[in-house]
N, C-alpha and C positions, 0 to 999 in steps of 0.2 A: 218551467224554470229548470235550468241545468244545475246539477250538484257541482260544487267546487272541490278541487283536489282529487287525489287518487289517480290510479293508472287509467289512461284513455287509449283506445286503439289509435295507432299512428303517431303517438306522442314520443318524444325522446330523440336522441341522436340516431341518425340513419347509419346503417352499416356500410363500410367501405367495400368496394368491389373485391379487394383482396381477401377480406374477411368472409364474404359470401362464397368466393371460390374455394377458400380453405375449408369451410364447413361442408360444402358440396363434395369436395374430394374425400373428406373424412367419412361422410355417409356412404359414398360409392365404394370405398376401399375397406370398409369394415370387415367384410368377408375375407379379404386377403390377409389382413392383420391376424384374424383368428386362425387361418391356415398356417401362417408363419409360427404362431405360438404353439399350435399343435405339433408342427414339425420339430420345434425345439424340445418339446416335452417328449416326443418319441425318441429323439436322439439321446436325451438325458436318461431315459428309462431303458434304452436298448442295451441288452446284455452282451451283444456281439460287437458293440462299438468300443474303440480304444478308450481307456480311462481319461486321457487328456482331453479327448473330444467331448466326452460326457461332462467333465468338469467345466469346460468352456460353455457348453449349452446351459448348464445349471447357472453359471455366472451371468450369462445373457438374460436368462429368465428372471433372475433376481433383480438385475438392473432395470428390466421392463416393469416389474411388479412394484418394487420398493423405491426405484430411482437409484442413480449412482451415488455412492457415498461422497460426502463433502471432503474436499482435500484439506488436510491440516496445514496450517500456516505457522512457520516458526519464525521468531523474531530474534535477531542477534544485534546487539548494540544497546545503547542506553535508552531508557524510557524515562521521560520527564513528565511530571504532572504538576499543575498549578492548582492549589486548593484555595478557595475563597470562602471564608467563614462569615456568615452574616448573623449578627447578634440582634434578636428581636428587642425592641424597646419596650 
């Protein structure tokens, strides 16, 4: 008798070809990404590099590590809100 429920091999939605190719590309290019990060680190830490280049490298590293900061949105104009109060009986 087979047990019911739980994960079973081959169950679930099959991956699309684009997802499979993307995952394969990530695995194959992992070394290149690490080389690029090491290059940015060496530029950031290079004492003979111009300051603006070092700052740009540090900024790129922060964007890669922490993600780019969210853009603030300012609203100009009226904001209206409708409030509905419900009184429990």
